[in-house]
C-alpha positions in Angstrom: -8.2 -57.7 -4.5 -7.5 -57.2 -8.2 -8.7 -54.3 -10.4 -11.3 -56.4 -12.0 -12.8 -57.5 -8.7 -12.9 -53.8 -7.5 -14.7 -52.6 -10.6 -17.2 -55.4 -10.3 -17.9 -54.7 -6.7 -21.4 -53.4 -6.0 -21.8 -49.6 -5.7 -23.0 -49.8 -2.2 -20.0 -51.7 -0.9 -17.7 -50.1 1.6 -14.6 -50.8 -0.5 -15.9 -48.9 -3.5 -17.1 -46.1 -1.4 -13.7 -45.7 0.3 -12.0 -45.8 -3.0 -14.3 -43.1 -4.4 -13.7 -41.0 -1.3 -9.9 -41.3 -1.6 -10.0 -40.3 -5.2 -12.4 -37.4 -4.7 -10.5 -35.9 -1.7 -8.1 -33.7 -3.7 -10.8 -33.0 -6.3 -13.2 -32.0 -3.5 -10.5 -29.7 -2.0 -9.9 -28.1 -5.4 -13.6 -27.6 -5.9 -13.9 -25.9 -2.5 -10.9 -23.7 -3.2 -12.5 -22.6 -6.6 -15.8 -21.9 -4.9 -14.1 -19.8 -2.2 -12.1 -17.9 -4.8 -15.3 -17.3 -6.8 -17.1 -16.1 -3.7 -14.2 -13.8 -2.6 -13.8 -12.2 -6.1 -17.5 -11.6 -6.2 -17.4 -9.9 -2.8 -14.4 -7.8 -3.9 -16.2 -6.8 -7.1 -19.2 -5.6 -5.0 -16.9 -3.6 -2.8 -15.0 -2.0 -5.8 -18.3 -1.1 -7.4 -19.5 0.4 -4.1 -16.3 2.4 -3.9 -16.8 3.6 -7.5 -20.3 4.8 -6.7 -19.0 6.7 -3.6 -16.2 8.3 -5.7 -18.7 9.3 -8.4 -21.1 10.9 -5.8 -18.2 12.7 -4.1 -17.0 14.1 -7.4 -20.4 15.4 -8.2 -20.9 17.0 -4.8 -17.5 18.7 -4.9 -18.0 20.0 -8.4 -17.5 23.8 -8.4 -16.5 26.3 -11.1 -12.7 25.7 -11.6 -12.7 22.1 -10.5 -14.0 20.5 -13.7 -10.7 18.7 -14.1 -10.9 17.0 -10.8 -14.6 16.1 -11.4 -13.7 14.6 -14.8 -10.8 12.7 -13.3 -12.9 11.3 -10.4 -15.6 10.3 -12.9 -13.2 8.6 -15.2 -11.6 6.7 -12.3 -15.1 5.7 -11.0 -15.9 4.4 -14.5 -12.8 2.2 -14.6 -13.5 0.9 -11.1 -17.1 0.2 -12.1 -15.8 -2.0 -15.0 -13.3 -3.7 -12.8 -15.9 -4.4 -10.1 -18.2 -5.9 -12.8 -15.4 -8.1 -14.1 -14.6 -9.4 -10.6 -18.3 -10.1 -9.9 -18.8 -12.2 -13.1 -15.4 -13.9 -13.6 -14.8 -17.5 -12.6 -11.6 -18.6 -10.9 -10.2 -20.4 -14.0 -10.8 -17.4 -16.2 -9.2 -15.1 -13.6 -6.0 -17.2 -13.4 -5.9 -17.3 -17.2 -6.3 -13.5 -17.5 -3.6 -13.0 -14.9 -1.2 -15.2 -16.7 -1.9 -13.5 -20.0 -1.3 -10.1 -18.4 2.0 -11.3 -16.9 3.2 -12.6 -20.2 2.4 -9.4 -22.0 3.9 -7.1 -19.4 6.7 -9.0 -17.5 8.5 -5.8 -16.7 5.4 -4.4 -15.0 5.0 -7.6 -12.9 8.7 -7.5 -12.0 8.6 -3.9 -11.0 5.5 -4.4 -9.0 7.0 -7.4 -7.2 10.2 -5.4 -6.5 8.1 -2.5 -5.1 6.0 -4.8 -2.9 9.2 -6.5 -1.6 10.8 -3.2 -0.8 7.7 -1.9 1.0 7.5 -5.2 2.9 11.2 -5.0 3.9 10.8 -1.4 5.1 7.8 -2.3 7.1 9.5 -5.3 8.7 12.6 -3.2 9.5 10.5 -0.4 11.1 8.5 -2.9 13.2 11.7 -4.7 14.3 13.3 -1.5 15.4 10.3 -0.5 17.4 10.2 -4.0 19.0 13.9 -3.6 19.8 13.4 -0.2 21.3 10.5 -1.5 23.4 12.5 -4.4 24.8 15.4 -2.1 25.8 13.2 0.7 27.1 11.4 1.2 30.4 9.2 -1.7 31.3 10.5 -3.8 28.4 10.4 -7.5 28.8 13.6 -8.2 26.9 17.0 -8.4 28.6 19.7 -6.0 27.3 23.4 -6.5 27.6 25.2 -4.2 30.1 28.9 -4.0 30.7 30.1 -5.4 34.0 30.7 -2.0 35.5 27.0 -1.2 35.2 25.7 -4.4 36.8 24.6 -4.5 40.4 26.7 -6.5 42.8 30.3 -6.7 43.9 32.9 -5.4 41.5 35.5 -7.5 43.1 34.1 -10.7 41.7 34.3 -9.3 38.1 37.7 -9.8 36.5 37.0 -7.1 33.9 36.3 -4.5 36.4 38.6 -1.5 36.4 38.2 -0.8 40.2 40.8 -2.3 42.4 40.3 -3.3 46.0 41.1 -0.4 48.3 40.7 2.2 45.6 38.2 5.1 45.6 35.5 2.8 44.3 35.2 1.1 47.7 
């Protein structure tokens, strides 16, 4: 079929519907992704604002003579978190990406330092978890098999060519 015959096909035809579905597949996926990002950022904004309220209440409850600095600090932090939560609640996904790109262009050193810190933390976490998995596999009840020298294995030492015991020696 040629392009002119496709465009002249009636709207209800199965060919035009399948072509419309094929073209809207990636677009529909992108729209769903945007909707999910918008939903998640709104939820995150609500949680941040809730945390800011809790921090503000805690600061007020703990205010005593001599702790004005801490009360002021917690109030200032709560105000910033409140603004950030409001931003996350109202921002759309396209605007969020644009703002993140703008931030990264203005402060590339901060983005690089943050990425390095996150990478270092992740590597330390992976190293610690791999060491504990290694210890578990070699410890009591571990499911992993560990290498043992031939002299420590059960069985006859005569069949082991690397064994230091000779037939007729004290090892028999």
